[in-house]
N, C-alpha and C positions, 0 to 999 in steps of 0.2 A: 310857648313858654313851658312845654312839657319837660319833665325831668328826664335825665338819661336813664336808660334801662337799668333796673336794679336799685335806683335811688329814689323810687317813688315813695311818697309819704303815705302811710297807712293810717287808718282811723283808730290807732292805739295811743294811749297817753304818752308812752315813751317816744314813739315816732313823731307825734305832733310836737312834743316838748323839744326834741332834738332839732326839728325844722325851725321852730320859733327861735330857739337859742342861736342857731347858726346864722339865720337871716337877720335877726335883731343885732347881733354883733357886727355884721357887715354894713348895716344901715347907717347912714350919716345924719342922724337926728341930733340937732344942736340945741334944742329947747328942752326945758324940763317936761317930761311926759311920763306918766305912770298908768299902767293898766293891769287889770286882773282879768284873766281868761278862765272861764269855767266851761268845761265841755259837757255836752248833753248827748243823749242818744245811747247807743249800746257801748258804753265805756264807763270805766271807774270814774266817779265824779270827784276829781281832785282839782283844785284851782292851781294856777301858776300866775306869776306876775312878771312884767317887764317894766323896767324903770330906766329912763335916761336922765342923767344929770351931769352938767359940765362936760358933755361930749362922751361920757362913759355910759356903758350899758350893763345892766345887771338883770339876769333872768334867774328865777328861783321857783321851786314848787310849793309856794305858800300863798296864803291869802294876803292881799294888800289893802289895808284900810285907807280910806280917803284917796282912792285912785282918781286920776283925771277923768277916766272913763272905764266902764266895765263891759266886757264882752261875754255873752253867753252864746256858745257856738256848738252846733251839731257837729260832732267829731268827723263824720263822713263828709259833710259839706265843706268843712275847713280843709280836710285832706284833699278834696277835689279842687279847692281854690289853690292850694300849694302846688298841685300837680298840673295846673293850668287848664283844668277841665271845666271849671265854672268861674264866673265873675263874682266878685264880692257884692257888687250892686244888686245882682240877681238874687244872691243868697239872702241879702238883707231884705229885699222886697218880698221874698217868699217866707220870711220869718224864720229861716234856718239859722241866721246869725242876727243877734239882737245887741244893740249898743245903747248904753245908758250913760250920759255924761257929756263931756265936751266933744261935740261932733267934729269940729275942726281938727283937734288933735287925733281923733279916731281916723279921720281921712288921711292925715299925715302918716300915721302908723300903718294903715292898710297899704298905702302906696309904697312905703319904704320897706315894709317887712313882708306882708302877705303877697302882694303882687310882684315883688322883686324876682327877677330871673335868678335862678341859682347858678 
């Protein structure tokens, strides 16, 4: 699932935001789902949210209050997942990605957005 040369996701806010935005828009999530992603590690700490409602997707660089689940993700670890170098289950087990909230919706999100081939 590696990205094409030159399209690799890096551990910067803009690169991660663009990757989430692109893949979230392509995902076919039909249930209401909202998440806030906050990056940790060597990165500017700004949240972003993803929300699906009525088949529409919205991604924005803001906090989302009362999200279905929250993700705290090490920026490099998430970039590695996007680039197909690491599995989400391993990153969660290692504590590099933490999820708080509805685990079922989080799994749906990870499968549709993070693990999706570009």
